[in-house]
N, C-alpha and C positions, 0 to 999 in steps of 0.2 A: 863638420859641425858648424852651424851658422852662428854668426856673431850678432850681438845686438848693440845698439847705441841708444842714445837718449831719445831719438825720434822713432824707434821701433826696430823690428828685426831687419837685418840686412837681407838683400835678395839672395836666393839660392844660387850655388855655382852651376854653371852651364856645362854639362858633360857631353853635349852633342847629341843627346837622345831626346826626342820630342814625341810624346805619346798623346794621341788624341783621347781625351777623357771619355768621350762618347764611345769611341771604338773599343777602348779598354773595358768599359762596362758591358758592351755588346759581346765581346769575346768571353768575358767572365760568365755572362748569362748562358751562352752556348755551351761552355765547358761544364757548367753545373748540370746540364741535362745529359751529358755523355755518360754511358754506363761505366761504372768503376768496379763492378763486381768481378771477382776472380773465380773461375771455374775449378772443378776438382783437379784438372791437369795443370793448373797454374796459369793458364791463359785467360785473357779477358773474356768475360762471359759473352757468348754470341759468336766468338771467333771459331771458324771452321777451316782447317787446313785444306780440305778438299775443294774449297772455293778459290784457292789461290793458284795462279799460273795454270789456268785451264788449257786443255789441249788445243781448243779452237784459237785461243789467243796466241799461244806459242807458234802454232802452225801458220797463222797469218803473218806473224813477225818474220818467220823464216822464209815464207814465200815472197815477201817484199824485198828480201835482201838480193843484191845484185849477183852474188856468187851462185845463189840458187837458180835465178833466172838464166844466167849464162850457161850453167851446167845442163839444165833441162833443154835449153835451146840447142846446145851443141849435140846432145844425144839425139835430138830429133833431126838434126842436120846431117849427122854422120852417114845414114843410108844414102842420101843424095850424093854425098862426096864419093862413096864407093861406086855408085852407078856411073858417075862422071869418069871415074878412073877406068872402069871397064869399057865405057864407050870410047875413051881415048885409046885404050889398049886394043888388043886383038883377041877379045873373048869370043868363045864359040858357044852359042846358046844350045847347040845340039850335042854337046859333049856328053858322053855316057860313062866315062871312066876318068880316073885321076884322083887327086887329093881334094880337100874341101875348097881350096882356092880355084882349082880347075873346074870344079862342078858348080861354082857359085851362080853362074848364069843359066843353069839347066832348068831351074824353076824357082818360084817364089820361096818354097821351103828351103831350098839350098842356099838362097841368098840370105835368109834369116840365119842359117847355120854359119855362114861366113861372117856375118856381122857379129855374132856372139863369139866366134872363134878368134877373130883378129882383135877384139876388144877385151878378151878374157885375161890376157897377160898383164895389162897395165891399166886400161881405162876403167874396167868394172871395179877392181879393188880401189882405185883412186876415188871413184864416186862415193863408195861407202866410207872410205877414210876421210873424205872431205866433210861429209855431213856429220859424222860422229866425232871426228877429231877437232872440228872447229867449234862445236856447240858450246862447250864449257870454257875452253881456252879463250874464245873471242870475248865472252862476257868479262873474263878476268883482264884481258888486254884493254878493254874499254873502261875498266874500273867500275863496272856496273854490277858485278857479281855480289859484292858485299851489300849493296843497296837492295838487290833482289832478295837476299836472305834476311834483310832487316824489315821486310814488308809486314809480317814475316812469312817466308815460305820455308818449310822444313827442307833440310838438305836432301834427304832421301827423295822427297817429292820433286825437287829441282832436277835431280839426276834422272829420275824415272820419266818425268814428262819430256825432258829434252831427248832422252834415249828413244822414247816412243815416236816423237816427231821426226827424229833423224831416221828411224826405221821406215816411217811412212814415205819420207822423201826419197830415201834410197830405193825402196820398192817401186815407187812411181818411175824413177829414172831407169831402173833395170827392166821394168815392164814396157816402158815407152820405146826402148831400143828395138826389141823384136817386133813390137806392134807396128811401128812405122816402117821397119824393114819389110814386114809382110805386105803392107799396102803398096810400098814402092816396088817390091818384087813382083806382085801380081800385075801391076801396071806395065812393067818393063819386060818381065820374063814369063808371065802367065802362071796359072794355077795348075801346074803339072805335078807329077809324082816327085817325091824326094829321092834322090839317087845317092846311095852311100858309096864311099871309096871302095867297098868290097863288091859293088855292082848290084846290091839289093835295091829294089824299088819299093818305096812305101807310098801308098795312096795319099792324095792331098788331105783327105779327112783325117786319116791316121797320123799324118805328119803334123797337123795342127795340134792334135793331142800331145804328140811328142814334144813339140815346141813349147807348149804350155807347161808340161812336166819339167822340161829343161830349164825354163825360166824360174820355176819354183825352186828347183834344185840349186841353181846359181845363187838365188837370194838367200837360201838357208845355208849354203856352203860358205858364203862370205860373212857368216856370223862371227867367225874368228877375227876378221879384219875389223868388224864393228866393235867387238870387245876390246881389242888392242888399241884402236884409235880412241875409244872412250877413256881407257886407262891413261893413255898419254895426254889426253885433253885435261884430265883432272890433276895431272902431275906437273903440268907446265902452264905458264901464262902466254906462251907463244903458239898461236894457232898453226902457223907454218911448220913448227917443230912437231906438233902432234900429228898433223896430216902427213908430212914428209916421213916421219918415223915409221908410221904404219905402212906406207907405200914401200919404203926401203926394205922393211922386213919381208914383205910379200915378194919383192924382186929377188932378194937374197935366197929366200926359200925356193923360188923357181929355179934359180941357178944351181943350187945344191941338188935339186931333184934331177938335174941332167947328168949328174956325176954317177955313173953306173957302179963305180967302185964302192959306193956306200951300200949297195945291195938292199937288204931288207930295212935298213935304217931310213930309207927314203919314205917308207910307209908312215913314219911318224911326223913327216913334214906337213904343215897345214895346207900346203898347196898341191900335195901329191895327187889328190883326187879332184882337183879343180875342174878338169875337163872330162870327168867320167860321164857327164850328160851326153856325150857323143855316142855312147852305146845305145841311146834311144833311137838313133837313125839307122835301124837295121830291122830285119824281120824276126830275128831271134835275139831278144834283149837279155843281156846279162846284168842282173841287178846288184851283183856282189860289190863292185867298185863304188856304185852310188851309195849303197848302204854304209860302206866303210867311210866314205866321204862325209855322210851325214853325222855319223858317230864322232868322227874326228873334229868336225866343225863345232858340234855341240859341246864337246869336252873343252876345247880351246876357248870357245866363246864364253862358256860358263865361268871358267877360271878367270879370264880377263875381266868380265863384268863384276865378279865378286871382288876382285882386287881393286877395281875402280870404285866400287861402292865403299869399301873399307878405307881407301885413300882419301876419298872426298869427305867421309864422315869425320875424319880426324885431322884434316888439313886446316892450317891456320890461314883463313881468308883475309888477306890484306889489300886486295884490289878488286 
């Protein structure tokens, strides 16, 4: 409270805050024109949730990240690394028998099969785990998740948009590998028939269709990894923990699948049908294992994604 003396009021105490009167009037004028109505849903009139965090914006953000660029670059480089390995080694391009590795240089389709075969155990699950496991956990680790929700972006929309973008990036990486492998294989080993380990020869045209179906199957079969990585991503603020946790589960599942003593129990492992796409490289295709693999991946993926959505909807966001 100001004191007065005989000569008039004493000067006001200086609290270190200096406001330009003109600026204050200008801000007051601007604020008076802002809509203050509230819609039926309780939101400010004119607010639309579907305008927040659009796919194009999120996709551009993820494409600019170094981990995305490095992963896509490595996937594109892997076929050249395999070619160099075979050039250094003693590969026989005219081989007509043996396993997938022995037949890799027989033709371009065989080279694609090799690239998918050698990367299916670790690299392909890691790609999906990286894009899905890092997406929410990284926002939390940067302490930007709470600001994203305060924009406001509904939680279910944040999870959905990030899941869609992660799926797009995963699919691009999984398609890029066989596509680059095919081009490299045609240049180095020619567009010949695909030779299966059983000795069947599939024409180049039919093998292209088989490779396309195999790629689609791999993308869909890894849905369980995507769901698990997303669940771990919303459960922790450590991106490495979410990505590593999903990869470890995939590795453990593959190890258990090698234990024949488990017998029929192995059918319930999420990785048991991971390589069923190899049945496509034959003249008589058995679709049973691929159908089982699709059902297994759909069930595991659905459960994991539902749990991720429930966890994220009730999680206390503090970072």
